[in-house]
C-alpha positions in Angstrom: 0.1 0.0 0.0 1.3 3.5 -0.9 0.9 6.2 1.8 0.0 9.6 0.4 0.7 13.1 2.0 -2.6 15.0 1.7 -1.0 18.4 1.0 1.2 17.6 -1.4 1.5 14.9 -4.6 4.3 12.9 -3.1 4.0 9.3 -1.7 5.8 7.0 0.3 7.1 3.7 -1.6 6.7 0.3 -0.4 10.0 -0.7 0.5 12.0 -2.6 -2.4 13.1 -5.7 -1.4 14.4 -7.2 -4.7 17.8 -7.2 -3.4 16.8 -9.6 -0.5 17.3 -13.4 -1.5 14.1 -15.3 -3.0 12.1 -17.0 -0.4 12.5 -21.2 -0.3 9.6 -23.3 -1.3 8.2 -24.8 1.7 8.7 -28.5 2.1 7.8 -30.8 4.9 11.5 -32.1 5.0 13.8 -30.3 7.5 16.6 -28.1 5.7 20.1 -28.6 6.4 20.9 -25.2 6.1 19.1 -22.4 8.3 16.8 -20.0 7.0 19.2 -16.4 7.1 18.0 -13.7 9.4 17.3 -10.6 7.3 17.2 -7.4 9.2 17.9 -4.2 7.5 17.6 -2.0 10.7 18.4 -2.9 14.4 15.1 -3.4 16.4 14.1 0.2 17.0 10.6 2.3 17.8 9.3 5.2 16.1 7.9 7.7 18.8 5.6 10.1 17.1 4.8 13.5 19.3 2.3 15.7 18.7 1.0 19.1 20.5 -2.9 18.8 21.6 -2.9 22.5 21.2 -2.0 22.4 17.8 0.7 25.3 18.3 3.7 23.2 17.3 4.0 20.8 14.6 4.0 17.0 15.2 7.2 15.0 14.7 8.6 11.5 15.3 11.9 10.0 16.1 13.4 6.8 16.1 14.7 5.4 19.3 17.2 2.0 19.1 18.9 3.0 15.6 21.8 3.9 17.6 22.2 0.1 18.8 24.0 -0.6 15.2 27.5 -0.7 15.8 29.7 1.9 14.3 26.7 4.1 13.3 25.5 5.9 16.4 22.4 7.9 15.1 18.7 8.4 15.2 16.4 9.9 12.6 13.8 12.6 12.9 11.1 14.0 10.8 8.5 16.7 11.5 5.0 18.0 10.3 3.8 14.5 9.1 1.2 12.4 10.5 2.0 9.3 12.4 1.9 6.5 9.9 3.5 8.8 7.3 6.5 9.9 9.5 6.7 6.2 10.4 7.4 5.2 6.6 9.5 7.9 6.0 11.9 7.2 9.1 11.9 3.5 7.9 12.3 4.1 4.4 15.3 6.5 5.1 16.8 4.2 7.7 16.8 1.4 5.3 18.5 3.3 2.4 21.3 4.6 4.5 21.8 0.7 5.6 21.2 -0.9 2.2 23.5 1.8 0.5 26.0 1.8 3.2 25.6 5.4 3.8 26.3 7.4 7.0 24.3 10.5 7.6 25.9 13.9 6.0 24.7 17.3 5.9 22.8 17.8 2.6 22.7 14.0 1.8 19.8 13.2 -0.5 18.0 10.3 -0.3 16.1 9.0 -3.4 14.4 5.8 -1.7 12.3 7.9 0.5 9.7 9.8 -1.2 8.7 8.5 -4.7 9.6 10.8 -7.2 11.5 13.4 -5.2 14.6 13.2 -2.7 14.4 13.7 1.1 17.3 15.6 2.4 19.2 15.2 5.6 20.6 17.8 8.2 22.0 17.5 11.4 19.6 18.4 14.6 21.4 21.1 16.3 19.1 20.9 19.4 18.1 17.4 20.5 16.2 18.4 23.7 12.7 17.4 21.9 13.9 13.9 21.3 13.6 12.7 25.2 13.1 8.8 24.5 16.6 8.9 22.7 18.2 11.2 25.1 17.1 9.0 27.9 18.7 5.9 26.2 22.0 7.5 24.8 22.4 10.6 26.7 22.2 14.4 25.8 24.6 14.0 23.1 22.8 11.8 20.9 23.2 12.4 17.2 19.9 12.9 15.7 19.5 13.5 11.8 16.6 15.4 10.5 14.9 14.2 7.5 13.5 16.7 5.6 10.7 16.3 2.8 10.1 18.4 -0.1 7.0 20.5 -1.1 5.0 19.3 -4.2 7.8 21.0 -6.4 10.6 19.2 -4.7 11.8 22.4 -2.8 13.2 21.9 0.7 12.0 24.6 3.6 15.4 26.4 3.3 14.6 27.4 -0.3 13.3 30.8 -0.6 10.3 29.4 -3.0 9.4 26.7 -0.6 5.7 26.5 -1.0 4.6 24.8 2.1 4.4 26.2 5.8 8.2 26.2 7.0 7.1 26.1 10.5 5.8 22.6 9.8 9.5 21.5 9.5 11.5 23.6 11.6 15.4 23.5 11.6 16.3 22.0 15.2 
């Protein structure tokens, strides 16, 4: 199922799992070799937060990606519904792992939003990501996933067409 954002024309793709081995046919005979365990991301949760007053935009962040050896970071996204935020963070995390990438300022990910690129920027203020800070301390590295407007422009562009307050730079 493809998830769509009501305010733009972009969609979140279903994960492309073509690079995974084909499933083995089921038989009643036990296999001599164990089934491979395939897990792109370490076990983690996505915590979605919203302001019941509607003053601040909703945001979501991962908790548990830091458990991946040698890649101590979490991901966050602002201004999306819970399901869209979870899908964006999952797709971004999977592309980083699958392509062997580490987050970098301005890195564009093309497997997150159908037909557009998402962009990473390092969060300067991690105080809102309380669950990640509780687990990994106040210096936890958080990368904000920026999603474009319907024209493919990001909030730092002068001609960005959506409300900039929905994706604040933290």
